[in-house]
C-alpha atoms as one frame of an Amber mdcrd trajectory, in Angstrom:
protein
  37.764 -17.529  44.897  34.366 -18.924  45.935  32.780 -17.623  49.111  33.820
 -20.103  51.867  30.471 -19.581  53.586  28.449 -20.814  50.608  28.898 -24.397
  51.844  26.621 -23.623  54.818  23.637 -22.468  52.752  20.564 -24.639  53.295
  18.915 -25.440  49.957  15.599 -27.239  49.420  15.697 -30.552  47.576  11.996
 -31.361  47.756   9.989 -28.148  48.311   7.107 -28.698  50.740   4.905 -25.840
  51.932   2.037 -26.286  54.386   0.246 -22.976  54.810   2.773 -20.449  56.128
   5.245 -23.201  57.087   8.175 -24.280  54.928   8.654 -28.030  55.552  10.952
 -28.627  52.582  13.314 -31.593  52.530  16.690 -29.842  52.353  20.347 -30.750
  51.950  20.584 -30.505  55.744  17.712 -32.989  56.099  19.399 -35.310  53.616
  22.654 -35.468  55.542  20.832 -35.833  58.853  19.086 -38.860  57.370  22.453
 -40.118  56.096  23.977 -39.767  59.591  21.059 -41.705  61.111  21.290 -44.391
  58.416  25.070 -44.773  58.828  24.962 -45.022  62.615  21.998 -47.429  62.530
  23.563 -49.514  59.770  26.898 -49.739  61.575  25.339 -50.884  64.844  22.993
 -53.379  63.160  25.739 -54.834  60.957  28.180 -55.025  63.864  25.760 -56.822
  66.171  24.205 -59.164  63.599  26.440 -62.191  64.211  27.434 -61.590  67.855
  30.476 -63.818  67.487  32.495 -64.851  70.528  35.617 -63.742  68.662  34.441
 -60.483  67.068  35.321 -59.435  63.581  36.455 -55.934  62.705  32.962 -54.476
  62.380  31.697 -56.076  65.583  34.851 -54.985  67.408  34.297 -51.401  66.221
  30.690 -51.387  67.482  31.720 -52.953  70.799  34.456 -50.346  71.143  31.940
 -47.524  70.581  29.540 -49.153  73.057  32.163 -49.535  75.771  33.527 -46.050
  75.142  30.144 -44.391  75.666  29.210 -46.747  78.518  32.441 -45.893  80.304
  31.744 -42.218  79.746  28.289 -42.569  81.305  29.492 -44.595  84.307  32.391
 -42.233  84.977  30.479 -38.956  84.661  26.865 -39.795  85.540  27.363 -42.785
  87.831  25.926 -46.277  87.481  22.434 -44.831  87.896  22.980 -43.015  84.600
  23.230 -46.298  82.662  19.441 -46.480  82.439  19.718 -43.494  80.071  22.519
 -45.093  78.027  20.452 -45.624  74.814  19.659 -41.907  74.661  23.271 -40.851
  75.227  24.679 -43.446  72.813  22.257 -42.298  70.100  23.248 -38.672  70.685
  26.957 -39.493  70.447  26.604 -41.515  67.234  24.403 -38.897  65.540  26.830
 -36.044  66.269  29.874 -38.144  65.404  28.533 -39.221  62.008  27.204 -35.721
  61.349  30.695 -34.349  61.917  32.509 -37.063  59.962  30.196 -37.082  56.945
  30.603 -33.316  56.677  34.297 -33.781  55.887  33.445 -35.548  52.627  33.837
 -33.095  49.706  30.434 -31.891  48.565  28.696 -33.013  51.753  26.725 -30.771
  54.089  27.697 -30.458  57.752  24.424 -30.013  59.621  26.283 -29.675  62.934
  27.708 -26.387  61.623  24.260 -24.771  61.994  23.337 -23.237  65.333  19.650
 -24.171  64.922  20.603 -27.872  64.790  23.093 -27.818  67.642  20.786 -25.665
  69.778  17.901 -28.089  69.202  20.113 -30.985  70.321  21.322 -29.005  73.336
  17.785 -27.936  74.207  16.723 -31.584  74.111  19.531 -32.397  76.570  18.533
 -29.479  78.801  14.835 -30.370  78.872  15.567 -34.093  79.209  17.933 -33.763
  82.165  15.598 -31.273  83.866  12.669 -33.679  83.516  14.840 -36.468  84.928
  15.651 -34.275  87.920  11.998 -33.511  88.636  10.953 -37.135  88.006  13.496
 -38.457  90.512  13.309 -35.758  93.196  10.088 -33.841  92.658  10.179 -30.260
  93.839  13.284 -31.077  95.901  15.170 -30.744  92.614  14.944 -26.970  93.104
  17.412 -27.296  96.006  20.031 -27.828  93.289  20.036 -24.031  92.845  20.879
 -23.434  96.516  24.674 -23.661  96.974  25.443 -25.910  99.976  26.939 -24.080
 102.929  26.146 -20.631 101.542  25.067 -17.984 104.110  21.314 -17.452 104.049
  21.789 -13.730 103.640  23.542 -14.385 100.298  20.846 -16.690  98.875  18.795
 -13.897  97.188  21.915 -13.128  95.148  23.302 -16.654  94.642  20.093 -18.475
  93.670  19.332 -16.248  90.618  22.955 -16.640  89.512  22.679 -20.443  89.785
  19.399 -20.443  87.853  20.868 -18.211  85.134  23.942 -20.433  84.877  21.723
 -23.510  84.589  19.536 -21.947  81.893  22.632 -20.914  79.923  23.678 -24.570
  79.493  21.976 -25.185  76.133  23.489 -21.983  74.740  27.077 -22.846  75.689
  26.621 -26.490  74.675  25.282 -25.612  71.226  27.697 -22.780  70.458  30.762
 -24.917  71.243  29.834 -27.572  68.659  28.537 -25.111  66.050  31.560 -22.781
  66.169  34.176 -25.544  65.994  32.584 -27.279  63.025  31.879 -24.053  61.134
  35.354 -22.615  61.713  37.126 -25.813  60.652  35.166 -26.189  57.422  35.608
 -22.509  56.599  39.392 -22.852  56.921  39.350 -25.940  54.696  37.389 -24.093
  52.023  39.756 -21.117  52.144  42.917 -23.213  51.726  41.342 -25.288  48.954
  40.488 -22.012  47.205  44.097 -20.864  47.577  45.407 -24.145  46.129  43.116
 -23.865  43.081  43.784 -20.151  42.554  47.591 -20.481  42.754  47.717 -23.317
  40.245  49.816 -26.456  40.069  53.196 -24.775  40.601  52.442 -22.543  43.599
  49.386 -24.306  44.957  51.180 -27.289  46.498  51.676 -25.598  49.891  47.977
 -24.736  50.455  47.138 -28.253  49.258  49.487 -29.825  51.836  47.967 -27.611
  54.526  44.493 -28.695  53.400  45.434 -32.377  53.763  46.792 -31.701  57.255
  43.616 -29.786  58.146  41.531 -32.731  56.945  43.309 -34.956  59.443  42.829
 -32.339  62.134  39.123 -32.065  61.282  38.692 -35.817  61.821  40.184 -35.420
  65.293  37.928 -32.415  65.958  34.889 -34.407  64.774  35.547 -37.083  67.405
  36.515 -34.537  70.042  33.392 -32.406  69.638  31.116 -35.460  69.757  32.932
 -36.539  72.920  32.697 -33.106  74.569  28.982 -32.751  73.789  28.293 -36.228
  75.172  30.437 -35.935  78.285  28.776 -32.625  79.188  25.407 -34.323  78.728
  26.563 -36.993  81.188  27.646 -34.308  83.671  24.267 -32.575  83.412  22.604
 -35.964  83.932  24.784 -36.502  87.003  23.532 -33.203  88.451  19.921 -34.229
  87.819  20.384 -37.629  89.466  22.583 -36.699  92.429  21.694 -33.009  92.922
  25.336 -31.947  93.185
């Protein structure tokens, strides 16, 4: 049986080396570009005609738009809508990255901690900059729990700062672990089905089909969770509570 972790190996397609830096175009880069192209193509194709009675493609794009817009309004407030393009782009990139990874032979770049941590770090830095841009140094009052006794502040403030700084770690690990675990299970059951042959391999094959359906649900769910947490962090930066 093949090693189920081999599917996560990053391999160069176009080797590029600049001094000590390896800037090769890899299989991960390829599927990132594919996710960007698919999300961009879907939105452009769905909004090309702008018909009063939308077709299927336009209805799908409008549904995605309203879904993310509702998420932003509900979790970040109406003030958060000015950051809608950023959040919508983030949602579509993660969603297509997750969905494309289900295709046999594809590469799931969201199963790598370096990718998910970079996305989470971008959210962390972005929301922090928003907080300072809107409130200046008053943003630091976010780390002072309201109503807390002053004698407890030397203990509570470092805890709040540590909790805040841990956000990109928890945000990235959640997405990375779920995608990696799901694809590893798929690979294992596919290996069982092939190893057991046509007569005994039907049960692992049926389980694999069921897991494929479950992975589609997880792909949507993880994109939703990542985005809704981004909206919550944006809410904290805008409203300071």
